N, C-alpha and C positions, 0 to 999 in steps of 0.2 A: 780721213789719215789714221795711219796705224801706227805710227812712231810718236810716244808720248811726249819725247823732248821735244817736239816739232811742233805738236798741239801748245804746246805752252809756250816753244818757242813764237808761235804764230800770234798767239794771245798777249802776249810783251808786246810784241811790234804793234799788233793794231791798238793797246792800249796808250802806247808811247806815243804815237802817230798823234793819237787823239786826243791829246796833250802839247803836240807839237814841240815834243821835247825829243831832240834827235840822241844817238847812239852814245853818241860823246859827251852831252850833258846827265844821262842817264849812268856812264860808267863813272864822272865826274863823281854825282852824289851818290854813287855805292865805293868809292872808291877803289875800282878796279878798270881793267884797259877797256879801250873800245872793240879792240878784237874777243875779247870774254863776250861783253852783248852779242855780239854779229853771230860768235859759237853758238850762244845760246836761241839766239832768233831763229838761227838754219837748224838748229836740234839738232846739232853734232857737237855741243855738249850739256850734260845736263847741270840742271840748275838746281843746288841745294836747298832743300826745305826754308833754314835760316835766310837764303838772299831771297827767295819768293815772297817769304813776309817782308824783308825791306823794301822789296820792288813795288809788292803792291802799294804799302805806305806812298811810293813816292807819287805811281801812277794812282792814287784815290781810288783804289777797288781790294778786294778782297782777295786775299790767296787763295781761297775755293774757287774764286773767277778765273784764277792765272789758271786753275791746274785743273779743271773742268769745266770753265765755262759760262757764261751768265745765264745759259736759259737749265743748264743741270742744276746752278744755283738757287734760282728760281723754284725747280721743281723741287727742289730739296726745303726747301722754305716752305714752302706749300704742303710738302706733304708734314713738318713739323707742327704747322699751325692744326691742320686736321690732325693729326697725335694729339694734339692740345684741348681741341674739341671734342673729341670721341673721349677723351681722361674725363673733362667736364660732365661731359653725356653721360659716362659709366658713373662717375662719382655722385650723378644725379639719383641715378636709377637706383645704385647701391641703397642712399640714404633714405629712397622709396620705400625700398625691401625692408629696409631696416626699421623703419616706422611702420608698415605694414604686419610683420614678422611680432612686433611684440605688442603690437593692438590685439594680431591673435594670440598670444598667449595671455594675455591679463584677460582675452575672453573666454580662455580654456580651448581656444579651436588651435590642434597640434598638425604640422606637415605629416607626412610620410614621405617628404622627398629628404634624401640623407645632405644636399647639398644646403638646402634650407636650415636643416638643424644646425647642420657644421658652423655656417656663419651668423645664426643668433644665440648659440654658444661663443662663436668666438669674440661678439659684438658684449657680450655680458663680463668681458676678459678687460680687466686694465692692460696699460701698455704693455708693462712686462709681463703678464697673462699672455699677451696674445704671440710677443715674442718664445716665450716659452711655446707654447702651442704650435705655431711656424716647427719651430726645431725637433718637435716629439712628433709632427706631421713628415718631417722630409727623414728623419728617424724610418718610420712607417713605411717609408717609398724605395728604402733600402731593400725589405725584407721580400724575396718574392710571393709567398704565399699573398702578399697584402696588394701587389703589384698590380695595373690594369693591363690590359693585351692592349697597347697600343701599336696597331700596323704603321711600319712604316711605309711611306708610297713607294717606293719600290715596290716592296711586295703585294699591295696591293694594283699595282700596275700590271703583275706577273699573271694575277688571279683573273682576270678583265679577258672575258673571249674574243672573236671579231666583233662580235655585236654591240661591244662594250658595257654586258653585262657581267655581274661576279660570276664566279666557278668557284665551288668551294677544293 
């Protein structure tokens, strides 16, 4: 389907039918005409986002399910759960790195890695100091002589030869 109004309308119709609610019943609950429901379900009229929310409440589903479908909503939820897992894993890794850096510092072992140095000094600041450090780093990123050369993906693609190797 390429008509988003029709896709939403079809989802409304299917959810309504699953609950054995007629167009007339749904119209009455929404204080709209049965014709409005028929036009939405046939994709001939766009449903406002506010109305989608009200319809979702009546049809015991989420607005996202009516807009994007259950599969997309499930995929979105899975991505959000994966994001939480990655964030927890990242936080644990940062905590372990912090502990290692502090142990190394107390043992007189220093790194030649600027990222580790930056994190070490950052973690030695209180919240106010950390916020100030972030402000200063943001300012430094605006000064051309301190900016890293980060190529855009289009630039990298242009440098690829027919064999898939980068050319200079």
